[in-house]
PDB file as gemmi writes it, atoms N, CA and C in Angstrom:
CRYST1    1.000    1.000    1.000  90.00  90.00  90.00 P 1                      
ATOM      1  N   MET A   1     -29.162-126.858   3.223  1.00  0.00           N  
ATOM      2  CA  MET A   1     -28.246-127.362   2.745  1.00  0.00           C  
ATOM      3  C   MET A   1     -27.875-128.672   3.633  1.00  0.00           C  
ATOM      4  N   PRO A   2     -27.318-129.704   2.584  1.00  0.00           N  
ATOM      5  CA  PRO A   2     -27.026-130.854   3.427  1.00  0.00           C  
ATOM      6  C   PRO A   2     -25.710-130.907   4.274  1.00  0.00           C  
ATOM      7  N   ILE A   3     -25.923-131.748   5.519  1.00  0.00           N  
ATOM      8  CA  ILE A   3     -24.764-131.725   6.508  1.00  0.00           C  
ATOM      9  C   ILE A   3     -23.862-132.867   6.151  1.00  0.00           C  
ATOM     10  N   LEU A   4     -24.554-133.925   5.918  1.00  0.00           N  
ATOM     11  CA  LEU A   4     -23.827-135.363   5.823  1.00  0.00           C  
ATOM     12  C   LEU A   4     -23.111-135.410   4.492  1.00  0.00           C  
ATOM     13  N   LYS A   5     -22.144-136.180   4.508  1.00  0.00           N  
ATOM     14  CA  LYS A   5     -21.306-136.292   3.156  1.00  0.00           C  
ATOM     15  C   LYS A   5     -21.969-137.077   1.990  1.00  0.00           C  
ATOM     16  N   HIS A   6     -22.878-137.897   2.272  1.00  0.00           N  
ATOM     17  CA  HIS A   6     -23.708-138.568   1.286  1.00  0.00           C  
ATOM     18  C   HIS A   6     -24.982-137.984   0.769  1.00  0.00           C  
ATOM     19  N   ALA A   7     -25.308-136.964   1.635  1.00  0.00           N  
ATOM     20  CA  ALA A   7     -26.253-136.141   1.134  1.00  0.00           C  
ATOM     21  C   ALA A   7     -25.772-134.899   0.374  1.00  0.00           C  
ATOM     22  N   LYS A   8     -24.413-134.468   0.550  1.00  0.00           N  
ATOM     23  CA  LYS A   8     -23.849-133.598  -0.096  1.00  0.00           C  
ATOM     24  C   LYS A   8     -23.605-133.944  -1.604  1.00  0.00           C  
ATOM     25  N   LYS A   9     -23.187-135.319  -1.687  1.00  0.00           N  
ATOM     26  CA  LYS A   9     -22.864-135.967  -3.223  1.00  0.00           C  
ATOM     27  C   LYS A   9     -24.151-136.007  -3.935  1.00  0.00           C  
ATOM     28  N   LYS A  10     -25.248-136.478  -3.124  1.00  0.00           N  
ATOM     29  CA  LYS A  10     -26.620-136.666  -3.802  1.00  0.00           C  
ATOM     30  C   LYS A  10     -26.853-135.390  -4.422  1.00  0.00           C  
ATOM     31  N   LEU A  11     -26.688-134.243  -3.604  1.00  0.00           N  
ATOM     32  CA  LEU A  11     -27.223-133.021  -4.158  1.00  0.00           C  
ATOM     33  C   LEU A  11     -26.275-132.386  -5.465  1.00  0.00           C  
ATOM     34  N   ARG A  12     -25.165-132.822  -5.334  1.00  0.00           N  
ATOM     35  CA  ARG A  12     -24.362-132.474  -6.516  1.00  0.00           C  
ATOM     36  C   ARG A  12     -24.790-133.497  -7.884  1.00  0.00           C  
ATOM     37  N   GLN A  13     -25.113-134.786  -7.388  1.00  0.00           N  
ATOM     38  CA  GLN A  13     -25.633-135.585  -8.552  1.00  0.00           C  
ATOM     39  C   GLN A  13     -26.945-135.145  -8.928  1.00  0.00           C  
ATOM     40  N   ASP A  14     -27.767-134.666  -8.401  1.00  0.00           N  
ATOM     41  CA  ASP A  14     -29.167-134.266  -8.770  1.00  0.00           C  
ATOM     42  C   ASP A  14     -28.991-133.057  -9.416  1.00  0.00           C  
ATOM     43  N   LYS A  15     -28.177-132.215  -9.068  1.00  0.00           N  
ATOM     44  CA  LYS A  15     -27.846-130.840 -10.142  1.00  0.00           C  
ATOM     45  C   LYS A  15     -27.363-131.160 -11.389  1.00  0.00           C  
ATOM     46  N   LYS A  16     -26.575-132.066 -11.568  1.00  0.00           N  
ATOM     47  CA  LYS A  16     -26.169-132.489 -12.971  1.00  0.00           C  
ATOM     48  C   LYS A  16     -27.189-133.527 -13.696  1.00  0.00           C  
ATOM     49  N   ARG A  17     -28.067-134.150 -12.892  1.00  0.00           N  
ATOM     50  CA  ARG A  17     -29.118-134.853 -13.652  1.00  0.00           C  
ATOM     51  C   ARG A  17     -30.063-133.908 -14.190  1.00  0.00           C  
ATOM     52  N   THR A  18     -30.433-132.798 -13.292  1.00  0.00           N  
ATOM     53  CA  THR A  18     -31.472-131.893 -13.528  1.00  0.00           C  
ATOM     54  C   THR A  18     -31.067-131.172 -14.724  1.00  0.00           C  
ATOM     55  N   ILE A  19     -30.030-130.724 -15.176  1.00  0.00           N  
ATOM     56  CA  ILE A  19     -29.361-130.073 -16.208  1.00  0.00           C  
ATOM     57  C   ILE A  19     -29.552-131.104 -17.414  1.00  0.00           C  
ATOM     58  N   GLN A  20     -29.070-132.263 -17.199  1.00  0.00           N  
ATOM     59  CA  GLN A  20     -29.211-133.120 -18.473  1.00  0.00           C  
ATOM     60  C   GLN A  20     -30.792-133.527 -19.014  1.00  0.00           C  
ATOM     61  N   ASN A  21     -31.463-133.555 -17.943  1.00  0.00           N  
ATOM     62  CA  ASN A  21     -33.106-133.790 -17.929  1.00  0.00           C  
ATOM     63  C   ASN A  21     -33.625-132.448 -18.610  1.00  0.00           C  
ATOM     64  N   LYS A  22     -33.218-131.552 -18.437  1.00  0.00           N  
ATOM     65  CA  LYS A  22     -33.688-130.212 -18.885  1.00  0.00           C  
ATOM     66  C   LYS A  22     -33.301-130.100 -20.501  1.00  0.00           C  
ATOM     67  N   LYS A  23     -32.093-130.366 -20.738  1.00  0.00           N  
ATOM     68  CA  LYS A  23     -31.526-130.272 -22.232  1.00  0.00           C  
ATOM     69  C   LYS A  23     -32.425-131.247 -22.787  1.00  0.00           C  
ATOM     70  N   MET A  24     -32.840-132.603 -22.558  1.00  0.00           N  
ATOM     71  CA  MET A  24     -33.308-133.756 -23.063  1.00  0.00           C  
ATOM     72  C   MET A  24     -34.591-133.114 -23.476  1.00  0.00           C  
ATOM     73  N   LYS A  25     -35.338-132.500 -22.531  1.00  0.00           N  
ATOM     74  CA  LYS A  25     -36.738-132.134 -22.561  1.00  0.00           C  
ATOM     75  C   LYS A  25     -36.558-130.965 -23.617  1.00  0.00           C  
ATOM     76  N   ALA A  26     -35.875-130.056 -23.601  1.00  0.00           N  
ATOM     77  CA  ALA A  26     -35.702-129.032 -24.507  1.00  0.00           C  
ATOM     78  C   ALA A  26     -35.874-129.508 -26.044  1.00  0.00           C  
ATOM     79  N   VAL A  27     -34.824-130.415 -25.967  1.00  0.00           N  
ATOM     80  CA  VAL A  27     -34.502-131.187 -27.565  1.00  0.00           C  
ATOM     81  C   VAL A  27     -35.858-131.663 -28.031  1.00  0.00           C  
ATOM     82  N   PHE A  28     -36.637-132.636 -27.220  1.00  0.00           N  
ATOM     83  CA  PHE A  28     -37.790-133.366 -27.650  1.00  0.00           C  
ATOM     84  C   PHE A  28     -38.988-132.266 -27.731  1.00  0.00           C  
ATOM     85  N   LYS A  29     -39.006-131.482 -26.964  1.00  0.00           N  
ATOM     86  CA  LYS A  29     -40.139-130.532 -27.231  1.00  0.00           C  
ATOM     87  C   LYS A  29     -40.047-129.469 -28.497  1.00  0.00           C  
ATOM     88  N   LYS A  30     -38.856-129.274 -28.745  1.00  0.00           N  
ATOM     89  CA  LYS A  30     -38.520-128.386 -30.102  1.00  0.00           C  
ATOM     90  C   LYS A  30     -38.699-129.597 -31.254  1.00  0.00           C  
ATOM     91  N   LEU A  31     -38.127-130.679 -31.159  1.00  0.00           N  
ATOM     92  CA  LEU A  31     -38.679-131.479 -32.216  1.00  0.00           C  
ATOM     93  C   LEU A  31     -39.879-131.982 -32.573  1.00  0.00           C  
ATOM     94  N   VAL A  32     -40.798-131.882 -31.478  1.00  0.00           N  
ATOM     95  CA  VAL A  32     -42.199-132.481 -31.738  1.00  0.00           C  
ATOM     96  C   VAL A  32     -42.859-130.958 -32.143  1.00  0.00           C  
ATOM     97  N   LYS A  33     -42.497-129.835 -31.866  1.00  0.00           N  
ATOM     98  CA  LYS A  33     -43.005-128.588 -32.410  1.00  0.00           C  
ATOM     99  C   LYS A  33     -42.747-128.714 -33.913  1.00  0.00           C  
ATOM    100  N   THR A  34     -41.415-128.737 -34.139  1.00  0.00           N  
ATOM    101  CA  THR A  34     -41.000-128.651 -35.588  1.00  0.00           C  
ATOM    102  C   THR A  34     -41.859-129.837 -36.500  1.00  0.00           C  
ATOM    103  N   ALA A  35     -41.891-130.943 -35.947  1.00  0.00           N  
ATOM    104  CA  ALA A  35     -42.546-132.008 -36.579  1.00  0.00           C  
ATOM    105  C   ALA A  35     -44.268-131.684 -37.013  1.00  0.00           C  
ATOM    106  N   THR A  36     -44.480-130.953 -35.764  1.00  0.00           N  
ATOM    107  CA  THR A  36     -46.062-130.427 -36.097  1.00  0.00           C  
ATOM    108  C   THR A  36     -46.521-129.672 -37.067  1.00  0.00           C  
ATOM    109  N   GLU A  37     -45.226-128.650 -37.107  1.00  0.00           N  
ATOM    110  CA  GLU A  37     -45.427-127.529 -38.024  1.00  0.00           C  
ATOM    111  C   GLU A  37     -44.983-128.127 -39.552  1.00  0.00           C  
ATOM    112  N   ASP A  38     -44.000-128.833 -39.672  1.00  0.00           N  
ATOM    113  CA  ASP A  38     -43.502-129.174 -41.058  1.00  0.00           C  
ATOM    114  C   ASP A  38     -44.317-130.345 -41.543  1.00  0.00           C  
ATOM    115  N   LYS A  39     -44.613-131.467 -40.609  1.00  0.00           N  
ATOM    116  CA  LYS A  39     -45.389-132.613 -41.076  1.00  0.00           C  
ATOM    117  C   LYS A  39     -44.906-133.406 -42.075  1.00  0.00           C  
ATOM    118  N   LYS A  40     -43.587-133.382 -42.144  1.00  0.00           N  
ATOM    119  CA  LYS A  40     -42.701-134.228 -43.033  1.00  0.00           C  
ATOM    120  C   LYS A  40     -42.217-135.545 -42.499  1.00  0.00           C  
ATOM    121  N   PRO A  41     -42.164-136.482 -43.167  1.00  0.00           N  
ATOM    122  CA  PRO A  41     -41.845-137.625 -42.671  1.00  0.00           C  
ATOM    123  C   PRO A  41     -40.407-137.907 -41.763  1.00  0.00           C  
ATOM    124  N   ALA A  42     -39.503-136.941 -42.325  1.00  0.00           N  
ATOM    125  CA  ALA A  42     -38.122-137.032 -41.545  1.00  0.00           C  
ATOM    126  C   ALA A  42     -38.356-136.306 -40.224  1.00  0.00           C  
ATOM    127  N   SER A  43     -39.020-135.373 -40.206  1.00  0.00           N  
ATOM    128  CA  SER A  43     -39.061-134.528 -38.965  1.00  0.00           C  
ATOM    129  C   SER A  43     -39.857-135.170 -37.906  1.00  0.00           C  
ATOM    130  N   VAL A  44     -40.858-135.949 -38.424  1.00  0.00           N  
ATOM    131  CA  VAL A  44     -41.841-136.816 -37.496  1.00  0.00           C  
ATOM    132  C   VAL A  44     -40.937-137.875 -36.913  1.00  0.00           C  
ATOM    133  N   SER A  45     -39.958-138.552 -37.956  1.00  0.00           N  
ATOM    134  CA  SER A  45     -39.039-139.818 -37.291  1.00  0.00           C  
ATOM    135  C   SER A  45     -38.333-139.130 -36.288  1.00  0.00           C  
ATOM    136  N   ARG A  46     -37.755-138.228 -36.662  1.00  0.00           N  
ATOM    137  CA  ARG A  46     -36.609-137.455 -35.470  1.00  0.00           C  
ATOM    138  C   ARG A  46     -37.342-137.368 -34.136  1.00  0.00           C  
ATOM    139  N   ALA A  47     -38.883-136.852 -34.286  1.00  0.00           N  
ATOM    140  CA  ALA A  47     -39.498-136.635 -33.095  1.00  0.00           C  
ATOM    141  C   ALA A  47     -39.940-137.687 -32.330  1.00  0.00           C  
ATOM    142  N   PHE A  48     -40.126-138.825 -33.130  1.00  0.00           N  
ATOM    143  CA  PHE A  48     -40.510-140.022 -32.573  1.00  0.00           C  
ATOM    144  C   PHE A  48     -39.067-140.689 -31.654  1.00  0.00           C  
ATOM    145  N   SER A  49     -38.109-140.705 -32.310  1.00  0.00           N  
ATOM    146  CA  SER A  49     -36.713-140.978 -31.705  1.00  0.00           C  
ATOM    147  C   SER A  49     -36.566-140.251 -30.469  1.00  0.00           C  
ATOM    148  N   ALA A  50     -36.838-138.863 -30.486  1.00  0.00           N  
ATOM    149  CA  ALA A  50     -36.412-137.985 -29.137  1.00  0.00           C  
ATOM    150  C   ALA A  50     -37.619-138.427 -28.275  1.00  0.00           C  
ATOM    151  N   LEU A  51     -38.772-138.692 -28.671  1.00  0.00           N  
ATOM    152  CA  LEU A  51     -39.911-139.077 -27.361  1.00  0.00           C  
ATOM    153  C   LEU A  51     -39.191-140.455 -26.845  1.00  0.00           C  
ATOM    154  N   ASP A  52     -38.817-141.418 -27.674  1.00  0.00           N  
ATOM    155  CA  ASP A  52     -38.281-142.705 -27.240  1.00  0.00           C  
ATOM    156  C   ASP A  52     -37.194-142.562 -26.346  1.00  0.00           C  
ATOM    157  N   LYS A  53     -36.393-141.783 -26.538  1.00  0.00           N  
ATOM    158  CA  LYS A  53     -35.210-141.493 -25.598  1.00  0.00           C  
ATOM    159  C   LYS A  53     -35.536-141.064 -24.371  1.00  0.00           C  
ATOM    160  N   ALA A  54     -36.504-140.053 -24.541  1.00  0.00           N  
ATOM    161  CA  ALA A  54     -37.019-139.421 -23.319  1.00  0.00           C  
ATOM    162  C   ALA A  54     -37.890-140.529 -22.225  1.00  0.00           C  
ATOM    163  N   VAL A  55     -38.382-141.489 -23.042  1.00  0.00           N  
ATOM    164  CA  VAL A  55     -38.905-142.254 -22.168  1.00  0.00           C  
ATOM    165  C   VAL A  55     -38.291-143.079 -21.504  1.00  0.00           C  
ATOM    166  N   LYS A  56     -36.804-143.577 -22.392  1.00  0.00           N  
ATOM    167  CA  LYS A  56     -36.008-144.504 -21.730  1.00  0.00           C  
ATOM    168  C   LYS A  56     -35.215-143.859 -20.499  1.00  0.00           C  
ATOM    169  N   LYS A  57     -35.031-142.705 -20.720  1.00  0.00           N  
ATOM    170  CA  LYS A  57     -34.348-141.761 -19.656  1.00  0.00           C  
ATOM    171  C   LYS A  57     -35.214-141.394 -18.549  1.00  0.00           C  
ATOM    172  N   ASN A  58     -36.516-141.927 -18.569  1.00  0.00           N  
ATOM    173  CA  ASN A  58     -37.612-141.563 -17.765  1.00  0.00           C  
ATOM    174  C   ASN A  58     -37.902-140.138 -17.561  1.00  0.00           C  
ATOM    175  N   ILE A  59     -37.846-139.418 -18.406  1.00  0.00           N  
ATOM    176  CA  ILE A  59     -38.128-137.842 -18.273  1.00  0.00           C  
ATOM    177  C   ILE A  59     -39.521-137.822 -18.848  1.00  0.00           C  
ATOM    178  N   LEU A  60     -40.102-138.568 -19.638  1.00  0.00           N  
ATOM    179  CA  LEU A  60     -41.509-138.743 -19.969  1.00  0.00           C  
ATOM    180  C   LEU A  60     -42.180-139.997 -19.558  1.00  0.00           C  
ATOM    181  N   ASN A  61     -43.480-140.078 -19.219  1.00  0.00           N  
ATOM    182  CA  ASN A  61     -44.306-141.305 -19.172  1.00  0.00           C  
ATOM    183  C   ASN A  61     -44.530-141.835 -20.545  1.00  0.00           C  
ATOM    184  N   LYS A  62     -44.336-143.383 -20.416  1.00  0.00           N  
ATOM    185  CA  LYS A  62     -44.423-144.107 -21.887  1.00  0.00           C  
ATOM    186  C   LYS A  62     -45.813-143.769 -22.445  1.00  0.00           C  
ATOM    187  N   ASN A  63     -46.738-143.754 -21.708  1.00  0.00           N  
ATOM    188  CA  ASN A  63     -48.180-143.461 -22.225  1.00  0.00           C  
ATOM    189  C   ASN A  63     -48.614-142.051 -22.863  1.00  0.00           C  
ATOM    190  N   LYS A  64     -47.522-141.130 -22.080  1.00  0.00           N  
ATOM    191  CA  LYS A  64     -47.812-139.748 -22.722  1.00  0.00           C  
ATOM    192  C   LYS A  64     -47.120-139.756 -24.069  1.00  0.00           C  
ATOM    193  N   ALA A  65     -46.100-140.455 -24.136  1.00  0.00           N  
ATOM    194  CA  ALA A  65     -45.164-140.420 -25.163  1.00  0.00           C  
ATOM    195  C   ALA A  65     -45.799-140.945 -26.347  1.00  0.00           C  
ATOM    196  N   SER A  66     -46.390-142.049 -26.116  1.00  0.00           N  
ATOM    197  CA  SER A  66     -47.268-142.964 -27.006  1.00  0.00           C  
ATOM    198  C   SER A  66     -48.356-141.976 -27.725  1.00  0.00           C  
ATOM    199  N   ARG A  67     -49.185-141.158 -26.703  1.00  0.00           N  
ATOM    200  CA  ARG A  67     -50.344-140.272 -27.238  1.00  0.00           C  
ATOM    201  C   ARG A  67     -49.720-139.256 -28.028  1.00  0.00           C  
ATOM    202  N   MET A  68     -48.488-138.517 -27.758  1.00  0.00           N  
ATOM    203  CA  MET A  68     -48.115-137.668 -28.553  1.00  0.00           C  
ATOM    204  C   MET A  68     -47.491-138.050 -29.908  1.00  0.00           C  
ATOM    205  N   LYS A  69     -47.045-139.475 -29.973  1.00  0.00           N  
ATOM    206  CA  LYS A  69     -46.752-139.940 -31.330  1.00  0.00           C  
ATOM    207  C   LYS A  69     -47.629-140.159 -32.069  1.00  0.00           C  
ATOM    208  N   ALA A  70     -49.055-140.719 -31.380  1.00  0.00           N  
ATOM    209  CA  ALA A  70     -50.256-140.973 -32.266  1.00  0.00           C  
ATOM    210  C   ALA A  70     -50.586-139.486 -32.758  1.00  0.00           C  
ATOM    211  N   SER A  71     -50.531-138.494 -32.015  1.00  0.00           N  
ATOM    212  CA  SER A  71     -50.973-137.181 -32.484  1.00  0.00           C  
ATOM    213  C   SER A  71     -50.149-136.873 -33.731  1.00  0.00           C  
ATOM    214  N   LEU A  72     -48.999-136.938 -33.547  1.00  0.00           N  
ATOM    215  CA  LEU A  72     -48.022-136.527 -34.761  1.00  0.00           C  
ATOM    216  C   LEU A  72     -48.256-137.360 -35.882  1.00  0.00           C  
ATOM    217  N   ALA A  73     -48.614-138.547 -35.862  1.00  0.00           N  
ATOM    218  CA  ALA A  73     -48.629-139.477 -36.839  1.00  0.00           C  
ATOM    219  C   ALA A  73     -49.999-139.247 -37.500  1.00  0.00           C  
ATOM    220  N   LYS A  74     -51.070-138.764 -36.841  1.00  0.00           N  
ATOM    221  CA  LYS A  74     -52.405-138.248 -37.406  1.00  0.00           C  
ATOM    222  C   LYS A  74     -52.260-136.911 -38.164  1.00  0.00           C  
ATOM    223  N   HIS A  75     -51.358-136.265 -37.648  1.00  0.00           N  
ATOM    224  CA  HIS A  75     -51.259-134.826 -38.292  1.00  0.00           C  
ATOM    225  C   HIS A  75     -50.319-135.272 -39.701  1.00  0.00           C  
ATOM    226  N   ALA A  76     -49.366-135.986 -39.499  1.00  0.00           N  
ATOM    227  CA  ALA A  76     -48.470-136.414 -40.611  1.00  0.00           C  
ATOM    228  C   ALA A  76     -49.579-136.939 -41.945  1.00  0.00           C  
ATOM    229  N   ILE A  77     -50.481-137.754 -41.415  1.00  0.00           N  
ATOM    230  CA  ILE A  77     -51.096-138.582 -42.419  1.00  0.00           C  
ATOM    231  C   ILE A  77     -52.217-137.618 -43.304  1.00  0.00           C  
ATOM    232  N   SER A  78     -53.021-136.539 -42.400  1.00  0.00           N  
ATOM    233  CA  SER A  78     -53.619-135.585 -42.770  1.00  0.00           C  
ATOM    234  C   SER A  78     -52.905-134.755 -43.861  1.00  0.00           C  
ATOM    235  N   ASN A  79     -51.664-134.552 -43.601  1.00  0.00           N  
ATOM    236  CA  ASN A  79     -51.191-133.756 -44.458  1.00  0.00           C  
ATOM    237  C   ASN A  79     -50.598-134.104 -45.857  1.00  0.00           C  
ATOM    238  N   LYS A  80     -50.620-135.459 -45.987  1.00  0.00           N  
ATOM    239  CA  LYS A  80     -50.466-136.039 -47.462  1.00  0.00           C  
ATOM    240  C   LYS A  80     -51.211-135.654 -48.383  1.00  0.00           C  
ATOM    241  N   PRO A  81     -50.527-135.158 -49.642  1.00  0.00           N  
ATOM    242  CA  PRO A  81     -51.405-134.671 -50.603  1.00  0.00           C  
ATOM    243  C   PRO A  81     -52.311-135.607 -51.121  1.00  0.00           C  
ATOM    244  N   SER A  82     -53.660-134.983 -51.587  1.00  0.00           N  
ATOM    245  CA  SER A  82     -54.540-136.197 -52.046  1.00  0.00           C  
ATOM    246  C   SER A  82     -54.114-136.321 -53.825  1.00  0.00           C  
ATOM    247  N   LYS A  83     -54.430-137.538 -54.196  1.00  0.00           N  
ATOM    248  CA  LYS A  83     -54.203-137.821 -55.582  1.00  0.00           C  
ATOM    249  C   LYS A  83     -55.361-137.134 -56.370  1.00  0.00           C  
ATOM    250  N   THR A  84     -54.762-136.772 -57.490  1.00  0.00           N  
ATOM    251  CA  THR A  84     -55.774-136.452 -58.650  1.00  0.00           C  
ATOM    252  C   THR A  84     -56.352-137.247 -59.171  1.00  0.00           C  
ATOM    253  N   ALA A  85     -57.430-136.821 -59.822  1.00  0.00           N  
ATOM    254  CA  ALA A  85     -58.399-138.071 -60.846  1.00  0.00           C  
ATOM    255  C   ALA A  85     -57.527-138.673 -61.770  1.00  0.00           C  
ATOM    256  N   ASP A  86     -56.455-138.023 -62.542  1.00  0.00           N  
ATOM    257  CA  ASP A  86     -55.794-138.507 -63.342  1.00  0.00           C  
ATOM    258  C   ASP A  86     -54.737-139.518 -62.826  1.00  0.00           C  
ATOM    259  N   GLN A  87     -54.113-139.275 -61.710  1.00  0.00           N  
ATOM    260  CA  GLN A  87     -52.838-140.206 -60.926  1.00  0.00           C  
ATOM    261  C   GLN A  87     -53.967-141.412 -60.408  1.00  0.00           C  
ATOM    262  N   ASN A  88     -55.154-141.016 -59.974  1.00  0.00           N  
ATOM    263  CA  ASN A  88     -56.148-142.535 -59.668  1.00  0.00           C  
ATOM    264  C   ASN A  88     -56.437-143.385 -60.755  1.00  0.00           C  
ATOM    265  N   LYS A  89     -56.587-142.808 -61.897  1.00  0.00           N  
ATOM    266  CA  LYS A  89     -57.292-143.543 -63.170  1.00  0.00           C  
ATOM    267  C   LYS A  89     -55.770-144.290 -63.587  1.00  0.00           C  
ATOM    268  N   ALA A  90     -54.511-143.597 -63.646  1.00  0.00           N  
ATOM    269  CA  ALA A  90     -53.416-144.353 -64.034  1.00  0.00           C  
ATOM    270  C   ALA A  90     -52.945-145.548 -63.053  1.00  0.00           C  
ATOM    271  N   GLU A  91     -53.198-145.323 -61.740  1.00  0.00           N  
ATOM    272  CA  GLU A  91     -52.820-146.417 -60.954  1.00  0.00           C  
ATOM    273  C   GLU A  91     -53.862-147.596 -60.699  1.00  0.00           C  
ATOM    274  N   THR A  92     -54.990-147.458 -61.140  1.00  0.00           N  
ATOM    275  CA  THR A  92     -56.043-148.485 -60.742  1.00  0.00           C  
ATOM    276  C   THR A  92     -55.805-149.530 -61.893  1.00  0.00           C  
ATOM    277  N   LYS A  93     -55.792-150.768 -61.469  1.00  0.00           N  
ATOM    278  CA  LYS A  93     -55.827-151.880 -62.159  1.00  0.00           C  
ATOM    279  C   LYS A  93     -56.999-152.273 -63.218  1.00  0.00           C  
ATOM    280  N   PRO A  94     -56.860-152.851 -64.121  1.00  0.00           N  
ATOM    281  CA  PRO A  94     -58.190-153.398 -64.827  1.00  0.00           C  
ATOM    282  C   PRO A  94     -58.680-154.406 -63.936  1.00  0.00           C  
ATOM    283  N   LYS A  95     -60.159-154.264 -63.960  1.00  0.00           N  
ATOM    284  CA  LYS A  95     -60.907-155.370 -63.309  1.00  0.00           C  
ATOM    285  C   LYS A  95     -61.136-156.680 -64.105  1.00  0.00           C  
ATOM    286  N   LYS A  96     -61.055-157.616 -63.182  1.00  0.00           N  
ATOM    287  CA  LYS A  96     -61.276-159.066 -63.817  1.00  0.00           C  
ATOM    288  C   LYS A  96     -62.695-159.148 -64.012  1.00  0.00           C  
ATOM    289  N   ALA A  97     -62.949-160.165 -64.822  1.00  0.00           N  
ATOM    290  CA  ALA A  97     -64.224-160.432 -65.034  1.00  0.00           C  
ATOM    291  C   ALA A  97     -64.947-161.096 -63.755  1.00  0.00           C  
ATOM    292  N   ALA A  98     -66.339-160.796 -63.426  1.00  0.00           N  
ATOM    293  CA  ALA A  98     -66.659-161.503 -62.059  1.00  0.00           C  
ATOM    294  C   ALA A  98     -67.124-162.815 -62.519  1.00  0.00           C  
ATOM    295  N   LYS A  99     -66.954-163.587 -61.302  1.00  0.00           N  
ATOM    296  CA  LYS A  99     -67.244-165.095 -61.384  1.00  0.00           C  
ATOM    297  C   LYS A  99     -68.732-165.288 -60.974  1.00  0.00           C  
ATOM    298  N   PRO A 100     -69.131-166.458 -61.850  1.00  0.00           N  
ATOM    299  CA  PRO A 100     -70.535-166.580 -61.625  1.00  0.00           C  
ATOM    300  C   PRO A 100     -70.760-167.085 -60.064  1.00  0.00           C  
ATOM    301  N   ALA A 101     -71.637-166.693 -59.458  1.00  0.00           N  
ATOM    302  CA  ALA A 101     -72.082-166.949 -58.133  1.00  0.00           C  
ATOM    303  C   ALA A 101     -72.759-168.408 -57.904  1.00  0.00           C  
ATOM    304  N   LYS A 102     -72.042-169.239 -57.049  1.00  0.00           N  
ATOM    305  CA  LYS A 102     -72.492-170.666 -56.974  1.00  0.00           C  
ATOM    306  C   LYS A 102     -73.938-170.549 -56.312  1.00  0.00           C  
ATOM    307  N   ALA A 103     -74.771-171.500 -56.689  1.00  0.00           N  
ATOM    308  CA  ALA A 103     -75.953-171.663 -56.326  1.00  0.00           C  
ATOM    309  C   ALA A 103     -75.842-172.315 -54.970  1.00  0.00           C  
ATOM    310  N   VAL A 104     -76.640-171.860 -54.026  1.00  0.00           N  
ATOM    311  CA  VAL A 104     -76.656-172.177 -52.881  1.00  0.00           C  
ATOM    312  C   VAL A 104     -77.946-173.378 -52.428  1.00  0.00           C  
ATOM    313  N   LYS A 105     -77.554-174.368 -51.988  1.00  0.00           N  
ATOM    314  CA  LYS A 105     -78.490-175.415 -51.805  1.00  0.00           C  
ATOM    315  C   LYS A 105     -79.548-175.223 -50.623  1.00  0.00           C  
ATOM    316  N   ALA A 106     -80.590-175.280 -50.870  1.00  0.00           N  
ATOM    317  CA  ALA A 106     -81.499-175.246 -49.758  1.00  0.00           C  
ATOM    318  C   ALA A 106     -81.664-176.618 -49.034  1.00  0.00           C  
ATOM    319  N   THR A 107     -81.433-176.573 -47.778  1.00  0.00           N  
ATOM    320  CA  THR A 107     -81.625-177.781 -46.987  1.00  0.00           C  
ATOM    321  C   THR A 107     -82.723-177.750 -46.261  1.00  0.00           C  
ATOM    322  N   LYS A 108     -83.267-178.936 -46.125  1.00  0.00           N  
ATOM    323  CA  LYS A 108     -84.597-179.224 -45.362  1.00  0.00           C  
ATOM    324  C   LYS A 108     -84.105-179.570 -43.990  1.00  0.00           C  
ATOM    325  N   LYS A 109     -84.948-179.051 -42.996  1.00  0.00           N  
ATOM    326  CA  LYS A 109     -84.720-179.419 -41.483  1.00  0.00           C  
ATOM    327  C   LYS A 109     -85.527-180.780 -41.129  1.00  0.00           C  
ATOM    328  N   LYS A 110     -84.547-181.625 -40.686  1.00  0.00           N  
ATOM    329  CA  LYS A 110     -85.260-182.867 -40.430  1.00  0.00           C  
ATOM    330  C   LYS A 110     -85.997-182.514 -38.985  1.00  0.00           C  
ATOM    331  N   THR A 111     -87.261-183.003 -38.929  1.00  0.00           N  
ATOM    332  CA  THR A 111     -88.021-182.857 -37.834  1.00  0.00           C  
ATOM    333  C   THR A 111     -87.895-184.308 -37.060  1.00  0.00           C  
ATOM    334  N   THR A 112     -87.557-184.222 -35.804  1.00  0.00           N  
ATOM    335  CA  THR A 112     -87.654-185.710 -35.214  1.00  0.00           C  
ATOM    336  C   THR A 112     -88.524-185.352 -33.994  1.00  0.00           C  
ATOM    337  N   SER A 113     -89.146-186.388 -33.784  1.00  0.00           N  
ATOM    338  CA  SER A 113     -90.175-186.234 -32.501  1.00  0.00           C  
ATOM    339  C   SER A 113     -89.479-186.854 -31.148  1.00  0.00           C  
ATOM    340  N   THR A 114     -89.549-186.263 -30.118  1.00  0.00           N  
ATOM    341  CA  THR A 114     -88.985-187.001 -29.001  1.00  0.00           C  
ATOM    342  C   THR A 114     -89.648-187.986 -28.338  1.00  0.00           C  
ATOM    343  N   LYS A 115     -90.907-188.154 -28.601  1.00  0.00           N  
ATOM    344  CA  LYS A 115     -91.719-189.066 -28.035  1.00  0.00           C  
ATOM    345  C   LYS A 115     -91.708-190.411 -28.804  1.00  0.00           C  
ATOM    346  N   LYS A 116     -91.588-191.440 -27.989  1.00  0.00           N  
ATOM    347  CA  LYS A 116     -91.603-192.528 -28.853  1.00  0.00           C  
ATOM    348  C   LYS A 116     -92.853-193.326 -28.427  1.00  0.00           C  
ATOM    349  N   ASN A 117     -93.439-193.964 -29.525  1.00  0.00           N  
ATOM    350  CA  ASN A 117     -94.469-194.833 -29.234  1.00  0.00           C  
ATOM    351  C   ASN A 117     -94.368-196.174 -28.885  1.00  0.00           C  
ATOM    352  N   THR A 118     -94.718-196.367 -27.662  1.00  0.00           N  
ATOM    353  CA  THR A 118     -94.272-197.867 -27.270  1.00  0.00           C  
ATOM    354  C   THR A 118     -95.580-198.374 -26.682  1.00  0.00           C  
ATOM    355  N   LYS A 119     -96.077-199.458 -27.590  1.00  0.00           N  
ATOM    356  CA  LYS A 119     -97.345-200.179 -27.361  1.00  0.00           C  
ATOM    357  C   LYS A 119     -97.083-201.627 -27.436  1.00  0.00           C  
TER     358      LYS A 119                                                      
END                                                                             
């Protein structure tokens, strides 16, 4: 136990901060878990926000948060329903007629001699 007055105060502050940090950590862990299970854009967005707040409060390292966000985004993208063939046909635009290719001119290399005839 601390003896000095400032050390006692520091201990009180640390206890409060520890409780707040644990709450914040529990919140972002819960949101990340639900986002990985649901893979809905809204839940992923909430998880991103919680991760950013945890980084701001120095609970998480920014690189770890970025890694977690990338992982969540990857899972959310892979969960998107694939389009059926009918939907693809409806969305494709009519193709334009191809333009004729321009003729490429052949250029001759000019050969120059480095030696000069001096007589």
